[in-house]
C-alpha positions in Angstrom: 58.0 -5.7 -75.8 60.6 -8.4 -75.5 61.9 -7.9 -79.1 62.2 -4.1 -78.5 64.3 -4.8 -75.4 66.5 -7.3 -77.1 67.0 -4.9 -80.0 67.8 -2.0 -77.7 70.3 -4.1 -75.8 72.1 -5.3 -78.9 71.8 -1.8 -80.5 73.7 -0.3 -77.5 76.5 -2.9 -77.8 76.7 -2.3 -81.6 76.7 1.5 -81.3 79.3 1.5 -78.5 81.6 -0.9 -80.5 81.2 0.7 -83.9 81.8 4.3 -82.6 85.5 3.7 -83.0 85.1 3.0 -86.7 82.2 5.2 -87.8 81.3 8.9 -87.5 78.5 9.5 -85.0 76.5 11.2 -87.7 76.5 8.0 -89.7 75.4 6.0 -86.7 72.6 8.4 -85.8 71.4 8.5 -89.4 71.5 4.7 -89.6 69.5 4.5 -86.3 66.9 7.0 -87.6 66.6 5.1 -90.9 66.1 1.8 -89.0 63.6 3.4 -86.7 61.7 5.0 -89.6 61.5 1.8 -91.6 60.4 -0.3 -88.6 57.7 2.3 -87.7 56.4 2.4 -91.3 56.3 -1.4 -91.4 54.3 -1.5 -88.1 51.9 0.9 -89.8 50.9 -1.8 -92.2 49.7 -4.4 -89.7 46.1 -5.4 -89.1 44.2 -6.9 -86.1 44.8 -10.4 -87.3 48.6 -10.0 -87.3 50.6 -12.8 -85.7 53.3 -12.0 -83.1 55.9 -13.5 -85.4 55.1 -10.8 -88.0 55.6 -8.1 -85.4 58.8 -9.5 -83.8 61.2 -8.3 -86.5 59.9 -4.8 -86.9 59.8 -4.4 -83.0 63.4 -5.7 -82.8 64.6 -3.2 -85.5 62.7 -0.4 -83.7 64.5 -1.1 -80.5 67.9 -1.5 -82.2 67.5 1.7 -84.2 66.3 3.8 -81.4 69.3 2.8 -79.3 71.6 3.5 -82.3 70.2 7.1 -82.2 70.6 7.8 -78.5 74.0 6.3 -77.8 76.0 8.3 -80.4 73.8 11.3 -79.8 75.0 11.6 -76.2 78.6 11.4 -77.5 77.9 14.1 -80.1 76.1 16.4 -77.6 78.9 16.2 -75.0 81.9 15.7 -77.4 82.7 19.4 -77.8 82.7 20.3 -74.1 85.7 20.8 -72.0 86.3 18.3 -69.2 85.3 20.8 -66.5 82.0 21.4 -68.2 81.1 17.7 -68.7 79.0 17.4 -65.6 76.9 20.4 -66.3 76.6 19.4 -70.0 75.5 15.9 -69.1 72.9 17.3 -66.7 71.5 19.6 -69.4 71.5 16.8 -72.0 69.6 14.5 -69.7 67.2 17.3 -68.8 66.4 18.1 -72.4 66.1 14.5 -73.3 63.6 13.9 -70.4 61.6 17.0 -71.3 61.6 16.0 -75.0 60.5 12.5 -74.1 57.7 13.8 -71.9 56.5 16.2 -74.6 56.7 13.3 -77.2 54.6 11.0 -74.9 52.1 13.8 -74.4 51.8 14.4 -78.2 51.5 10.7 -78.9 48.8 10.2 -76.3 46.9 13.2 -77.6 47.3 11.9 -81.2 46.1 8.4 -80.2 43.0 9.9 -78.5 42.1 12.3 -81.3 42.8 9.9 -84.1 40.7 7.2 -82.3 37.8 9.7 -82.2 38.2 10.5 -85.9 38.2 6.9 -86.9 35.3 6.1 -84.6 33.2 8.9 -86.1 34.2 7.7 -89.6 33.4 4.0 -88.9 30.1 4.8 -87.1 28.7 6.3 -90.3 28.6 2.8 -91.7 26.5 1.5 -88.8 23.1 2.5 -90.1 19.9 0.6 -91.0 20.7 0.7 -94.7 23.8 -1.5 -94.1 22.9 -5.1 -94.6 25.8 -6.5 -92.5 24.7 -4.2 -89.6 21.1 -5.4 -89.9 22.2 -9.1 -89.9 24.3 -8.5 -86.8 21.4 -6.9 -84.9 19.0 -9.7 -85.9 21.4 -12.5 -84.9 21.7 -11.4 -81.3 19.2 -8.6 -80.6 19.9 -8.3 -76.9 23.7 -8.0 -77.0 24.4 -7.0 -80.6 24.6 -3.2 -79.9 27.2 -3.7 -77.1 29.3 -6.1 -79.2 29.2 -3.9 -82.2 30.2 -0.9 -80.2 33.0 -2.8 -78.6 34.3 -3.9 -82.0 33.9 -0.3 -83.2 36.1 1.0 -80.4 38.7 -1.8 -81.0 39.0 -1.0 -84.7 39.2 2.8 -84.2 41.9 2.5 -81.5 43.8 0.1 -83.7 43.6 2.6 -86.7 44.8 5.4 -84.4 47.9 3.3 -83.5 48.6 2.6 -87.2 48.4 6.3 -87.9 50.9 7.1 -85.1 53.4 4.5 -86.3 53.1 6.1 -89.8 53.8 9.6 -88.4 56.7 8.3 -86.3 58.2 6.7 -89.4 57.9 9.8 -91.5 59.3 12.0 -88.7 62.3 9.7 -88.1 63.1 9.6 -91.9 62.8 13.4 -92.0 65.2 13.8 -89.1 67.9 11.9 -91.1 68.4 15.1 -93.1 68.9 17.2 -89.9 71.7 14.9 -88.6 74.3 16.4 -91.0 74.0 19.9 -89.6 75.6 18.5 -86.3 79.1 19.8 -85.5 81.8 17.2 -86.1 83.1 15.6 -83.0 86.4 13.7 -82.8 85.8 10.2 -81.6 87.8 9.1 -78.7 86.7 5.4 -79.1 84.7 5.6 -75.8 81.0 6.1 -75.6 79.0 7.1 -72.5 76.0 4.9 -72.1 73.5 4.9 -69.3 
């Protein structure tokens, strides 16, 4: 998680500094593109992946995610009068927290369901007619079933994570098209970050 944290930290600095020069829509779209590309690249990993191969996509994921949320806060509150800013900020944070909770619930459900789907697909190959399965059973008859099941669960959970990353990437890239329906907000050169 360190690359994600470093990317998020640097992404917040970049988004705050570049908000003077770029429209918020451009920053949000760029952040969504980075998030989508990083998620799609994480959907191509395997169980033998080295941490070095994951560091760059995780860094880009953190950077891109922060690049979405920092200008999004400015865009959401940029059309409000000063007297409505406190209420608007409260509503923005409420909807962001509810959206995050719903997203986590959907992700957890997807992981569990896709893990079950992959497990049922993989278990079809564990039958007496599969020569590799027979060799594994004969090599260690006492513990082979437990080890095979443990590997089956590991593989199916991994495939579920890969599926989720793929869906996150597709969803992030789809959301790029929605950015341009936002109302234009005049940039004051200041960004609220918390």
